[in-house]
C-alpha positions as CSV (number, residue, x, y, z in Angstrom):
1,M,88.2,77.2,113.3
2,Q,89.5,80.1,115.3
3,D,91.3,80.9,118.5
4,R,91.4,83.9,120.8
5,N,94.0,84.9,123.3
6,D,95.0,87.9,125.3
7,I,98.6,89.0,125.4
8,Q,100.3,86.4,127.5
9,S,104.0,87.2,127.4
10,T,106.5,90.0,127.0
11,G,107.7,88.5,123.8
12,Q,104.3,88.3,122.3
13,L,103.6,91.9,123.3
14,R,106.8,93.1,121.6
15,L,106.1,91.2,118.4
16,A,102.5,92.6,118.3
17,A,103.7,96.1,119.0
18,A,106.4,95.9,116.3
19,L,103.9,95.0,113.7
20,L,101.0,97.2,114.8
21,S,103.3,100.3,115.1
22,K,103.0,100.6,111.3
23,A,99.2,100.8,111.5
24,Q,97.6,104.2,110.9
25,L,95.8,104.0,114.2
26,F,99.1,104.0,116.1
27,E,100.9,106.5,113.9
28,G,103.2,108.8,116.0
29,I,103.3,106.3,118.9
30,S,106.6,104.5,119.5
31,K,106.9,100.7,119.8
32,E,107.7,101.1,123.5
33,E,104.6,103.3,124.1
34,L,102.5,100.9,122.0
35,E,103.4,98.0,124.2
36,S,101.9,99.8,127.2
37,L,99.0,101.0,125.1
38,L,98.0,97.5,123.9
39,L,97.8,96.4,127.5
40,C,95.8,99.5,128.3
41,L,93.4,98.7,125.4
42,G,93.0,95.1,126.5
43,A,94.1,93.8,123.1
44,S,93.3,90.3,122.2
45,F,94.0,88.2,119.1
46,R,92.1,85.8,116.9
47,S,93.0,83.6,113.9
48,Y,90.7,82.7,111.1
49,V,90.8,80.4,108.1
50,K,90.0,81.3,104.5
51,G,86.3,81.8,103.8
52,Q,85.4,82.3,107.4
53,Y,83.1,85.1,108.5
54,L,84.6,87.4,111.2
55,I,81.3,89.3,111.4
56,S,77.9,88.4,109.8
57,A,75.3,91.0,109.2
58,G,73.1,91.1,112.3
59,D,76.0,90.2,114.7
60,T,76.6,92.3,117.8
61,I,79.7,94.4,117.5
62,R,81.8,95.1,120.6
63,S,85.3,95.6,119.3
64,I,87.4,97.2,116.6
65,G,89.5,94.8,114.5
66,I,93.0,95.5,113.0
67,I,94.3,93.1,110.4
68,M,97.7,91.8,111.3
69,S,98.0,89.4,108.3
70,G,95.6,88.4,105.5
71,T,92.8,90.1,103.6
72,V,89.0,90.5,104.0
73,D,86.0,91.7,102.1
74,I,83.4,94.0,103.7
75,V,80.2,92.8,102.1
76,K,76.6,94.1,102.2
77,E,73.5,92.3,100.8
78,D,70.2,93.9,99.9
79,A,66.7,92.6,100.6
80,L,66.9,90.4,97.5
81,G,70.2,88.8,98.5
82,R,72.3,90.7,96.0
83,R,75.9,91.0,97.2
84,S,77.9,94.2,97.0
85,I,81.5,94.6,98.1
86,V,81.8,97.8,100.2
87,N,85.6,97.5,100.6
88,K,88.5,95.2,100.5
89,L,91.0,95.4,103.4
90,G,94.5,94.1,104.0
91,P,97.3,94.1,106.6
92,L,97.1,96.9,109.1
93,D,93.7,98.1,107.9
94,M,91.0,98.5,110.5
95,F,87.3,97.5,110.4
96,A,84.1,98.1,112.5
97,E,85.4,101.4,113.9
98,A,82.8,103.6,112.1
99,M,79.9,101.4,113.4
100,V,81.0,101.3,117.0
101,C,81.9,105.0,116.9
102,A,78.3,105.8,115.7
103,G,76.9,103.7,118.5
104,I,75.7,101.0,116.1
105,S,75.8,97.7,118.0
106,I,74.3,95.5,115.3
107,S,76.4,95.1,112.2
108,P,74.7,96.0,108.8
109,V,77.6,94.3,106.9
110,S,79.5,91.1,106.9
111,V,83.3,90.7,107.0
112,Q,84.7,87.6,105.3
113,S,88.2,86.3,105.2
114,L,89.9,85.9,101.8
115,S,92.9,84.1,103.3
116,A,94.2,82.9,106.6
117,L,93.9,85.8,109.0
118,R,95.4,87.1,112.2
119,I,93.3,89.9,113.9
120,C,94.0,92.2,116.8
121,Y,90.8,93.2,118.6
122,I,90.6,96.3,120.9
123,D,87.7,97.7,122.9
124,Y,86.5,100.9,121.2
125,H,85.5,102.5,124.5
126,K,89.1,102.1,125.8
127,V,90.2,104.0,122.7
128,V,88.1,107.1,123.2
129,R,88.4,107.3,126.9
130,S,91.6,108.1,128.7
131,C,92.8,105.2,130.9
132,G,93.4,105.4,134.6
133,S,97.1,105.8,134.0
134,A,96.4,108.9,131.8
135,C,98.8,107.8,129.1
136,G,100.1,110.9,127.2
137,F,99.8,109.1,123.9
138,H,96.1,108.4,124.3
139,S,95.2,111.8,122.8
140,R,97.3,110.9,119.7
141,L,95.4,107.7,119.4
142,I,92.1,109.6,119.4
143,Q,93.4,112.0,116.7
144,N,94.5,109.1,114.6
145,M,91.0,107.5,114.9
146,L,89.3,110.7,113.8
147,H,91.6,111.0,110.8
148,I,90.9,107.4,109.7
149,L,87.1,108.0,110.0
150,A,87.3,111.1,107.9
151,V,89.3,109.4,105.2
152,K,87.0,106.5,105.1
153,A,84.0,108.8,104.8
154,I,85.6,110.4,101.7
155,I,86.2,106.9,100.2
156,F,82.6,105.9,100.8
157,N,81.3,109.1,99.2
158,K,83.5,108.3,96.1
159,K,81.7,104.9,95.8
160,L,78.4,106.7,96.0
161,D,79.6,108.8,93.0
162,Y,80.1,105.6,91.0
163,L,76.7,104.2,91.9
164,L,75.0,107.4,90.9
165,L,76.3,107.0,87.3
166,K,73.6,105.2,85.3
167,G,75.7,103.5,82.6
168,M,78.0,100.6,83.2
169,R,80.7,102.0,81.0
170,E,80.5,105.3,83.0
171,R,81.0,103.4,86.3
172,I,83.9,101.4,84.9
173,T,85.6,104.5,83.4
174,A,85.2,106.6,86.6
175,Y,86.6,103.8,88.7
176,L,89.6,103.2,86.4
177,L,90.4,106.9,86.1
178,D,90.4,107.2,89.9
179,Q,92.6,104.2,90.3
180,S,95.0,105.7,87.7
181,A,95.0,109.1,89.5
182,G,95.6,107.4,92.8
183,S,98.6,105.5,91.5
184,G,100.0,108.5,89.6
185,S,100.3,106.4,86.4
186,L,98.3,105.2,83.4
187,E,99.4,101.7,84.3
188,F,98.1,100.5,87.6
189,K,96.9,97.5,89.6
190,I,93.4,97.4,91.1
191,P,92.6,95.6,94.4
192,F,89.8,93.5,93.0
193,N,89.4,90.4,90.8
194,R,86.6,90.6,88.2
195,E,83.8,89.3,90.5
196,E,84.9,91.6,93.3
197,M,85.1,94.6,90.9
198,A,81.6,93.8,89.6
199,D,80.3,93.6,93.2
200,F,82.0,96.9,94.1
201,L,80.5,98.7,91.1
202,A,77.1,96.9,91.6
203,V,77.0,95.6,88.0
204,D,76.6,92.2,86.4
205,R,80.0,90.4,86.2
206,S,79.4,88.9,82.7
207,A,78.1,92.2,81.3
208,M,81.1,94.1,82.9
209,S,83.6,91.6,81.3
210,R,82.0,92.1,77.9
211,E,82.2,95.9,78.3
212,L,85.8,95.7,79.4
213,G,86.5,93.7,76.2
214,K,84.8,96.3,74.0
215,M,86.8,99.0,75.7
216,R,90.0,97.1,74.9
217,N,88.9,96.4,71.3
218,E,88.3,100.2,70.9
219,G,91.9,100.9,72.0
220,L,90.9,102.7,75.2
221,I,92.4,100.3,77.7
222,D,94.3,97.1,78.0
223,F,94.4,94.7,81.0
224,R,95.6,91.4,82.3
225,K,93.9,90.1,85.4
226,N,93.9,93.0,87.8
227,R,96.5,95.1,86.0
228,F,95.2,97.8,83.7
229,V,96.7,100.3,81.3
230,I,94.8,103.4,80.1
231,L,95.8,103.7,76.4
232,D,93.7,106.7,75.3
233,K,92.7,108.9,78.2
234,K,91.2,111.7,76.0
235,R,88.8,109.3,74.3
236,L,88.1,107.6,77.6
237,L,87.0,110.9,79.1
């Protein structure tokens, strides 16, 4: 079950602006400016329940989504129906922007809710085109969009690096070392559970769990659920 509504009151507008002002897309834009900008962008809102698909592969895409609360998986399936997680997104993350920016109207991926969700949708064309009021902060909005697209392109290339590695242990090792480097610590938390991690690395879950167990027995790593510790980085390399 879902609902959709446009901004209907000043109070609702202020609450939305207060939350969304922390999103990368609106960095450098004040809450007061953002209130005007959300109206300019024709922002609307939808709620979803856990397990619901926001977008299914093959759907027509018309808007960019910004997560106000909850988490989603971006999922792609191959011709044989094998599922791969492209990314996992949480509060204030954005989705569908790369596709609409590239002029792709039919989604090649699915977006599935992992919890109850609240999403803000905005029209991409209103992002990249100055409005009739010629808002001074519209140019900042475009700069932020370009930065987000560039960062996501780098992240996507990093996933390709994992998939180019032939061995399962090599993929696991490369991923864990990158997560460690990103956190600045040998002890870190990854964003995936085991099934999601296997889907992300495009490996069999059972085989991956066995390999992780071997790596722990060899004294290379330790873990509990999605928390990992690299015990011997030199041997892991």
